[in-house]
N, C-alpha and C positions, 0 to 999 in steps of 0.2 A: 411744481416749484423746484424740484431737483434740476430740471432742465432750464428753467428760467428763474433763477434766484432773485432777480430784480422784482418779481411779483410777490415776494413774501410779505405778508401783512396786508395785502390788498384783497378785496372780495373777488373771487374767481369762480367762474362756472365752466365746466366742460359740457359742451352741448352743440346744438346746431345754430343756424342763422337767426339772430333776434329780429331781423327784418322779414323773415319768412315764417316757416312753420316749425322752426327748430324747437327742440325739447331739451330741458336740462337733464343731463345724464347724472351729474353729481355737482355739488357745490362745496367749497371749503367753509370752514367755520366762520370766517369773516363775512361771507355772503349769507350764511344761514341766520346771522343776527338780524338781517333785514327781512326774514321770512321766506327767503329763496330756498327751494327744496327740489329734490329729484322729481321728475315727471311733470313739473310745471313748464308751461310754454316759456321760451326764452324771451318773448316779448313782455310777458307779465313779470319775469324776473328783472328785466331792465327797468320796467316801470317802478318796481319796488326799490331798486338800487341802481340809479342812473350811472354810477361809477363802476359798474361791473365790468370785469375783463372776461371776454368770451374766448375760450380756447377750444379748437376743434378736437374731437377724439382721435387717438392714435392707438388703435387696438393692438397693432403689432408690437409697439413699444411696451404697452401694458402687459402683454403676454410674456415678454422677455423679463420684466421685473417680477412678475408673478412666479415664473419658473425659478428665479433666483431665490425668492422667499421660500418656496416649497422645497427646494433642494436643501436650503439651510435647515429648515424644520425637520426634514427627513433624516438628517444626520444625528438628530438629538432624541427623537421620540420613537417608541416601539412601532407605532403605526400612525399614518396621517391620511385623511380623506378630504381632499379639496372638493368643494362644491361650487366653486366659482373662482374668478381671478383673485379675489381678495377675501375669501371666506372659506372656512372648512372646519373639520373636527380633528382633534388629536387624542390619541390614547396616551395618557401620561403615566400609565402604570399604577402600581399600588404602593410603592415604597415611599416616595416623597413627591407627590404630584405638584404641590405648590412650588417647591424649589425648582422643579423641572420647568414649570410654566414661566418662572422668572428667568431661567436660563434661555428658554426659547425667545422670550421678549428681548433679552440682552443681545443674543446672537443676531437677531434680525436687525436690531439697531446698529450694531457694530459692523456687520458684513454688508448689509444692504442699505443702511441709513434710512430706514423707514420705521415708523412707530407701529406697534401692534397692540390691540386691545384684546384681552383674553377673559373668558369666563371659565372658572374651574368648578365642576359639579359632577354629580354621579351619573348624569344622563344627558343626552344631546339637547333636549328641549330646554332644560334649565341652563345648561352651559351657553347655548345660543343667546338666550335672553340676557344672561349675566354679562356676556361679552359686550353688550351695547350700553351697559350701565355707567361705565367710566371711560369715556372717550375724550380726547385721544390718549392712547398709551397707558391705560389703566388695567388693573387685574381685579376682578370681582370674584370672591370665593364664596361658594354656598356649601356649608358643611353638610355631611350626610345626615339625613333626618330633618333638615330644615328647608327642604325643597318647597313644600306646600306653603310654608310661612313666608318664604321669600317671594313666591309668585302671587300670593293672595291679594295684596293691595294694588297690583299693577292693572292697568286697563286691558280689557279683553283684546283690543287690537294688537297687542304685543305678543299674543299667543300664536306661535306658528301653526298655520292651518286654518285660523279663524279669519276669513276674508271679510270684505265690507258687507256682503249680503248676510253672512252668518252673524257678524257682530250687530248688524241692524236688527235682525230677527231676535237675537238675545236681548238687545236693548229694549225692544218693544215689550219684552216679558219682564223688564225691570232689572236685568242683569248688566252691570257695568264693569265689574272687576273680574279678574281670573278667580279670585276667591269665591265670588258669587256663583260662578259656574261649578267650581269644585264642590260646593256645599249642597248642590241639588241631588235628590235621590235619583237613582237610575231610571225609574219609570218616567220621571219628569223630563229627563234628558231625552229619552226615546220619543216623547211627545213633541218636544221642541225641535230636535235634530234627529230624525229617524235614520236608522241604518248605521253603517260603520263610522261615518263622520262624527256623529254624536258620541259614540263610545270612545273613539280616538281622542277627541278634544276633552272629554271628561277626564280621561286618564292623564293627559298632558297637564291639565289644570291642577291636578294633584301632584305633579312632579314625577309622573310615571311614564317612562319612555324606554322600552327594551331594545331599541335599535342599537346595534353595535357599530363601532368605527370600522368602516370597510376600506381597507387599504387600496384595493383596486376599484376604480369607479365603474359602475355598470355601463354596459354598452348602450349608446343612444338608440332609442326606439323610433325616432323620426328625424327627418331632415327638412328644414323649411327656410324660406327667405321671403322678405316682404319689402315693399317700397311705399313710403309716404310721399305723395306728390307735392310739388311746390304749389300747384294750383289744382283744384278739382278737375278730374278728367271725365269727359263723356265720349270722346272720340274712340270708336272701337278699334281703329287701326293703331292708335297710340297704346291702348290697353294690350293689344296683341303683341306689339313690339316689346313692351315691358314684360309681359307674361312669358314670351319666348326667352328673354334674357334670364329671367328667374328660373325657368325650367332647365336651362343650361347650367345655372349655378347649382341647382339641386342635383342634377345628374352628375356633375363633377364631384360634389360632396359624396354621393353614393359610390362613385368609382374609386375615390381615394380610400374609402372604407371597405372596398371589395364587397359591396352589398347591392342588392336589387330591392325594389319596393313593390308591394302588392296593392297599395292604396294611394291614390292621388287626391289632394285636397286643395281647394282654393279658398281664400279669405278675402272678403270685400268689406271695406268700411266706407260708409256713405258720408255725405257732407254734414249730417247731423250726428255723426259719431256712432250711429248704430252699426253693428257688425253682423255679418252673415258668413257662415262657412258651409261649403258643400263638399262632399267626398264621394269617390267612386272606387270600387274594388275591381282590379283588373283580372283577366283570365290567367295571365302569366306575369310573374314579377319582371320588372324591367329597370334598367338604368339608362335607357335611351331618351335623350332630351326631347326628340320629336314625339315619341309615344307619350311622355309625361305631358307635354304641352297639348297634344291632341285631346287627351282626356280633360286636362285643366281648362282648355278653351271651351269644351262642351259644357263643363260645369259652370263656367263664367257666363256663357250665353243663357243657360237656364236660369241662373240667379238673376240676371238682368231682365229677363222676360218677366219673371215673377215680381221683381221690384226694379223698374227702371230708375235711373238717377245718376248723378255725378258721383264719382268715387274719389275719396280722399286717400285711400290706401288699397293696394292689391298685394296678395301674397300667394305663393305656391308652395305646397309641401308634399312630402312623401312619407309613408309609414308602412308598417307591416314588413319590416326589413328582414331579408333572408340572405344567408351567405352565398357567395358566388357572383360571377359576372355574366351578363347577357352576352351570348356569342353572336358575332356578326357573320353573315354569309360571305361578304366580301371585305 
């Protein structure tokens, strides 16, 4: 809307082709009133709101605006930890965090002309949930000691780390709110959600999250790219062409980070939306696109032998990253 002010007040979607297989990346509030939401097909979004304006994503532009926001924030706070283009955590210090949060919001509005919604709390999980409570442009404050009470009435799906399968399993056990989960004894949690996940979610449901704000983001542990096809693809030559392109993209990303990879992965999504991944660990780490595709191609062939069928999506990835570049003989 900054770039096209004539669209202000109209329902807008950023996403793909509504006549193809485009997916909604995000929708403005005018569009959300029609039930349009992220990850919905663009065709369904248009069915719900025939007057939708579709705008194609421009990630380069978004990164530029994001950099301006985070540069503005970094001038004001002791530490900031971006976790995406439009989301992150701030260390607001101990003196007057609420006033500093308002200063941050005001500075973003004045310098970048964007609204920012903030949650102020004693830990990351509560601050994240609080930041979504008063959009756009609000500040939600959760005082120390009131974390569990703030979280208790909220639906489980809002708890970071509780995905659809987890919430479904907890729902089958009669748990609907974050407070329901927080009130369970530890042995009951262990039975419902064995292992570290159950312990982690139980603590978060009570407003306990010891993670600090990390000023330097951790290095990426994998590189990947994928393509959703306009039409389901069965032709092996076409899949090879796309796979080689993606292998070059992955190799280029490794080269820019001065990294090599020990593991190659392919991702296949079939016409019925079922997804299969296959991985192979290499003898020596590589950033060579030909080597990456050779292993990815072998994995692709094996997956298609086990389950033939048309593919809706193909992806190639590399992980197990190590410093250094692969040397070429010539």
